[in-house]
C-alpha positions in Angstrom: 84.6 -172.7 -5.8 84.2 -173.7 -9.4 81.2 -174.0 -11.7 80.2 -177.4 -13.1 77.4 -178.8 -15.2 76.0 -182.3 -15.2 72.8 -184.2 -15.9 70.6 -185.1 -13.0 70.9 -188.5 -11.3 68.4 -190.3 -9.1 70.4 -189.3 -6.0 70.0 -185.6 -6.9 66.2 -185.5 -6.7 65.9 -184.6 -3.0 68.3 -181.7 -3.5 66.5 -180.6 -6.7 63.1 -180.7 -5.0 64.5 -178.5 -2.1 66.0 -176.1 -4.6 62.9 -175.7 -6.7 60.6 -175.5 -3.7 62.5 -172.5 -2.3 61.3 -170.3 -5.2 58.6 -172.3 -6.7 56.5 -169.3 -7.6 59.1 -168.5 -10.4 58.7 -171.9 -12.1 55.5 -173.6 -11.1 55.1 -174.9 -14.6 58.3 -177.0 -14.0 57.4 -178.3 -10.6 54.0 -179.3 -11.9 55.7 -181.4 -14.6 57.9 -183.1 -12.1 55.4 -183.4 -9.2 53.9 -186.7 -8.4 52.2 -187.0 -5.0 54.2 -184.2 -3.6 57.6 -185.6 -4.7 59.8 -185.1 -7.7 59.5 -187.9 -10.3 62.4 -188.8 -12.5 62.2 -187.3 -15.9 61.2 -189.6 -18.8 63.9 -191.6 -20.6 64.4 -188.7 -23.1 63.6 -185.8 -20.8 66.7 -184.1 -19.5 67.6 -182.0 -16.4 71.0 -180.3 -16.5 72.2 -179.1 -13.1 74.5 -176.0 -12.5 76.7 -176.3 -9.5 79.1 -173.9 -7.7 81.2 -176.3 -5.7 78.6 -178.6 -3.9 75.8 -176.0 -4.1 73.1 -176.3 -6.7 72.7 -172.8 -8.2 70.3 -173.5 -11.1 69.1 -176.0 -13.7 67.4 -176.3 -17.0 64.7 -178.8 -18.0 64.3 -179.9 -21.6 61.4 -182.3 -22.3 61.2 -184.8 -25.1 58.4 -182.6 -26.5 60.8 -179.5 -26.6 59.1 -177.9 -23.6 62.0 -176.1 -21.9 62.3 -174.2 -18.6 65.5 -172.6 -17.2 65.3 -172.3 -13.4 68.0 -169.9 -12.2 67.5 -167.5 -9.3 68.1 -163.8 -10.0 71.2 -163.7 -7.9 72.8 -166.4 -10.0 71.8 -165.3 -13.5 75.1 -163.5 -14.2 77.2 -166.2 -12.7 75.5 -169.0 -14.7 75.1 -167.0 -18.0 77.9 -168.9 -19.8 76.9 -172.3 -18.4 73.3 -171.7 -19.5 74.5 -170.7 -22.9 76.6 -173.9 -23.3 73.7 -176.2 -22.4 71.1 -174.2 -24.4 73.0 -174.3 -27.6 73.0 -178.2 -27.5 69.4 -178.9 -26.4 68.1 -181.8 -28.4 64.8 -180.1 -29.2 63.3 -176.7 -28.4 59.6 -175.9 -29.1 58.3 -174.0 -26.1 60.6 -171.9 -23.9 59.4 -170.2 -20.8 60.8 -168.4 -17.8 62.3 -165.2 -16.6 62.8 -162.9 -19.6 66.5 -162.6 -19.1 66.9 -166.4 -19.1 64.8 -166.7 -22.2 67.0 -164.1 -23.9 70.1 -166.1 -23.1 68.7 -169.4 -24.5 67.5 -167.7 -27.7 71.0 -166.1 -28.1 72.6 -169.6 -27.7 70.3 -171.1 -30.3 71.3 -168.4 -32.8 67.7 -168.5 -34.1 64.8 -166.2 -33.2 61.6 -167.9 -32.2 58.6 -167.7 -34.5 56.6 -166.0 -31.7 57.4 -164.5 -28.3 55.0 -163.2 -25.7 56.2 -161.1 -22.8 54.3 -161.1 -19.5 54.6 -159.8 -15.9 55.0 -162.6 -13.4 53.0 -162.0 -10.2 52.6 -164.0 -6.9 50.0 -164.2 -4.1 51.8 -165.2 -0.9 49.0 -164.5 1.6 47.9 -167.5 3.6 44.2 -166.4 3.6 42.0 -164.4 1.3 38.9 -162.5 2.0 35.9 -163.6 0.0 34.5 -160.9 -2.2 30.8 -161.2 -2.8 29.8 -161.2 -6.5 27.6 -158.5 -8.0 23.8 -158.8 -7.9 22.5 -161.5 -10.2 25.9 -163.3 -10.4 26.5 -166.8 -9.0 29.9 -168.3 -8.5 30.4 -172.1 -8.4 33.2 -174.7 -8.7 33.0 -176.3 -12.1 32.4 -180.0 -12.3 34.5 -182.3 -14.5 31.6 -182.9 -16.9 30.9 -179.3 -17.7 32.9 -178.9 -20.8 29.9 -178.2 -23.0 28.6 -175.5 -20.7 32.0 -173.8 -20.5 33.0 -174.3 -24.1 32.0 -170.9 -25.4 33.9 -169.1 -22.7 37.0 -171.3 -23.4 36.7 -170.6 -27.1 36.5 -166.8 -26.6 39.4 -166.9 -24.1 41.7 -168.9 -26.5 40.9 -166.6 -29.4 41.4 -163.4 -27.4 44.3 -164.3 -25.1 46.1 -167.5 -26.2 46.2 -168.2 -29.9 49.1 -166.7 -31.8 47.0 -166.9 -35.0 43.3 -166.7 -33.9 42.2 -167.7 -37.4 43.6 -171.2 -36.8 41.3 -171.9 -33.9 40.6 -175.6 -33.7 37.3 -176.5 -31.8 38.4 -180.1 -31.2 41.7 -179.1 -29.6 39.8 -176.4 -27.6 37.3 -179.0 -26.3 40.0 -181.5 -25.5 42.1 -179.0 -23.6 39.0 -177.8 -21.6 38.0 -181.4 -20.7 41.6 -182.1 -19.5 41.6 -178.9 -17.4 38.2 -179.8 -15.8 39.5 -183.3 -15.0 42.9 -182.4 -13.6 42.7 -178.7 -12.4 40.4 -176.5 -10.4 38.0 -174.1 -12.2 35.5 -171.7 -10.9 32.9 -170.0 -13.0 30.4 -167.1 -12.7 27.0 -167.3 -14.2 24.2 -164.9 -15.0 20.7 -166.3 -15.4 22.3 -169.8 -15.4 24.7 -168.9 -18.2 28.5 -169.0 -17.6 29.9 -165.5 -18.2 33.4 -165.7 -16.6 35.9 -168.3 -15.4 39.2 -168.6 -13.6 41.2 -171.7 -12.7 44.5 -173.4 -12.2 46.6 -174.7 -15.0 49.6 -176.2 -13.1 49.9 -177.7 -9.6 53.3 -177.8 -8.0 54.4 -178.7 -4.4 53.2 -175.6 -2.6 52.1 -173.4 -5.4 49.3 -173.4 -8.0 49.6 -171.5 -11.3 46.4 -169.6 -12.3 45.3 -169.3 -15.9 42.3 -169.0 -18.1 41.0 -166.0 -16.3 38.3 -164.6 -18.7 35.1 -162.5 -18.5 32.7 -162.2 -21.4 33.1 -158.7 -22.8 29.6 -157.5 -22.1 30.0 -158.4 -18.4 33.4 -156.7 -17.8 33.8 -153.8 -15.4 31.3 -155.1 -12.8 33.7 -156.7 -10.4 32.9 -160.3 -11.5 36.6 -161.3 -12.0 37.6 -159.9 -8.6 35.0 -162.0 -6.8 35.7 -165.0 -9.0 39.4 -164.8 -8.2 38.8 -164.3 -4.5 36.8 -167.5 -4.5 39.6 -169.4 -6.3 42.3 -168.0 -4.0 40.2 -168.9 -0.9 39.9 -172.5 -2.2 43.6 -172.7 -2.8 44.6 -171.2 0.6 42.4 -173.8 2.3 44.6 -176.5 0.6 47.8 -174.7 1.7 48.6 -173.6 -1.9 49.9 -170.2 -2.8 49.3 -168.8 -6.3 51.3 -167.4 -9.2 50.2 -166.1 -12.6 51.5 -164.2 -15.5 49.7 -161.3 -17.1 50.4 -159.1 -20.1 51.8 -155.8 -18.9 49.8 -153.9 -21.5 46.6 -155.0 -19.8 46.5 -152.4 -17.0 43.0 -153.4 -15.8 44.2 -157.0 -15.2 47.4 -155.9 -13.5 45.4 -153.5 -11.2 42.9 -156.3 -10.4 45.7 -158.7 -9.3 47.4 -156.0 -7.2 44.1 -155.3 -5.4 43.8 -159.0 -4.6 47.3 -159.0 -3.0 49.5 -160.2 -5.8 53.0 -158.8 -6.0 55.1 -158.3 -9.1 58.1 -160.6 -9.4 59.5 -159.4 -12.7 59.4 -160.0 -16.5 58.4 -163.4 -17.8 58.4 -164.6 -21.4 57.2 -167.5 -23.5 58.8 -168.2 -26.8 57.6 -170.6 -29.5 59.7 -172.4 -32.1 57.3 -173.9 -34.6 59.9 -175.5 -36.9 
């Protein structure tokens, strides 16, 4: 067997879909980008998919969007084997802005680019494989509901606090217009549940990517004064129950230095898959 690299052709899409679906929990962000009505759509004219073969077997790939959004998808057992091939492709990517994936793959791409990213955030990737989830009742005085698409104004303050505390690399540069636009898009295209106290939203959790058989969870946030009451646990159980009813399993990434969140997800049945990183090239 010999290694080979080539760009994807239309005839490759069924094989690519089968390959990605086998371990979709590791790269739901990618399958969400390629997913249209349950099937892979061809990348745009300037989006690229490089395929790594050993003989006739597809062992990995790397996606590079025209916007610089880049995801290497290589299973753990092939990382060493494809290290040099990944390096070769990565050093010649047309544009690199956001790089995400297994920490070891992110390391190799950064090495190939010979330039450190402006920012890098390291996470723990976790997956929920259970086909059903037990609903956990919310604490007294808390009500959990599915958000409607037109609820951006009601959920804005929660989204703002979440972005400032968990997302933004430079919180001082928070942009309310971008925040509201992102929230509206999420409410229109994803699934969000929220918890309220006295009719005021105090916590939320939702999906941020929908693949073939997996949903990626994000935006999990509880207002500081309401933390430690079990709200996030009941909120997450409601979201997981909703996803399970639609035959979707769930993945997420969490900062390893947030032991409370890691413990919460473990109690809910999530298992640890390994280190996950997101690197940002701003220039």
